[in-house]
C-alpha positions as CSV (number, residue, x, y, z in Angstrom):
1,M,154.9,60.3,71.3
2,Q,157.9,62.4,70.4
3,L,159.3,62.0,73.9
4,A,159.1,58.3,73.7
5,K,160.9,58.3,70.2
6,L,163.6,60.7,71.6
7,S,164.1,58.6,74.7
8,A,164.5,55.5,72.6
9,D,167.0,57.2,70.3
10,V,169.1,58.6,73.2
11,G,169.4,55.3,75.1
12,N,169.9,55.4,78.8
13,I,168.4,58.8,79.5
14,T,164.9,59.0,80.7
15,I,162.6,61.9,80.0
16,E,159.8,62.8,82.5
17,K,157.1,65.4,82.3
18,V,157.6,67.5,85.3
19,Y,155.0,70.3,84.7
20,D,152.2,70.5,82.2
21,R,150.8,74.0,81.4
22,A,148.1,72.6,79.2
23,T,145.9,71.2,81.9
24,P,145.4,74.5,83.9
25,I,144.8,76.3,80.6
26,A,142.1,73.8,79.6
27,E,140.5,74.0,83.0
28,D,140.5,77.8,82.8
29,Y,138.9,77.7,79.4
30,Q,136.1,75.3,80.6
31,A,135.5,77.5,83.7
32,S,135.3,80.6,81.5
33,L,132.7,79.0,79.2
34,R,130.7,77.9,82.3
35,M,130.8,81.4,83.7
36,L,129.8,82.9,80.3
37,I,126.7,80.5,80.2
38,E,125.8,81.1,83.8
39,G,126.1,84.9,83.4
40,G,123.8,84.8,80.4
41,L,121.2,82.7,82.2
42,L,121.4,85.0,85.3
43,A,120.9,88.1,83.0
44,V,117.8,86.5,81.5
45,V,116.4,85.6,84.9
46,V,117.1,89.2,86.2
47,V,115.3,90.6,83.2
48,F,112.3,88.4,83.9
49,L,112.3,89.2,87.6
50,F,112.4,92.9,87.1
51,L,110.1,93.3,84.1
52,R,107.8,90.3,84.6
53,N,107.4,90.2,80.8
54,I,108.0,87.0,78.8
55,R,108.5,88.9,75.6
56,A,111.2,91.1,77.0
57,T,112.9,88.1,78.5
58,I,112.9,86.3,75.1
59,V,114.3,89.4,73.5
60,A,117.1,89.5,76.1
61,A,117.7,85.8,75.7
62,V,118.1,86.0,71.9
63,A,120.1,89.3,72.0
64,L,122.9,87.9,74.2
65,P,124.2,85.2,71.9
66,L,123.5,87.3,68.9
67,S,125.8,90.0,70.2
68,V,128.6,87.7,71.6
69,I,128.9,85.4,68.5
70,P,129.6,88.1,66.0
71,T,132.0,89.8,68.4
72,F,134.2,86.8,68.7
73,L,133.9,86.1,64.9
74,G,135.0,89.7,64.2
75,M,137.9,89.3,66.7
76,Y,139.0,86.1,64.9
77,L,138.7,87.6,61.5
78,F,140.7,90.8,62.4
79,G,143.3,88.7,64.3
80,F,142.5,90.3,67.8
81,S,143.0,88.2,70.9
82,L,141.5,88.7,74.3
83,N,144.8,90.0,75.6
84,I,144.8,92.8,72.9
85,I,141.1,93.6,73.7
86,S,142.0,93.8,77.4
87,L,145.0,96.1,76.6
88,L,142.8,98.3,74.4
89,A,140.2,98.6,77.2
90,L,142.8,99.5,79.8
91,S,144.3,102.2,77.5
92,L,140.8,103.5,76.9
93,V,140.1,103.7,80.6
94,I,143.4,105.3,81.3
95,G,142.7,107.9,78.5
96,I,139.3,108.7,80.0
97,G,140.6,109.0,83.5
98,R,143.1,111.8,82.6
């Protein structure tokens, strides 16, 4: 929308989008969400296969989202991003490895 307005204002210069970074980022986001859901489902299936207990499976199925949702809520409230969490995890591992 802004590019069309700018192109109309300038006159004989055409503006083309050469590269769009938003599309790969959106695809990566969707892939990450799919992997998160698949990982949770696989964890529940593994709990059931090893324990053969429906009650333990239901507890695991309920515990997974109840641990992930408050974690991301806390990260949002305290202003943390995944990059900062990754950096903190790397610094912790480096500190333990010394």
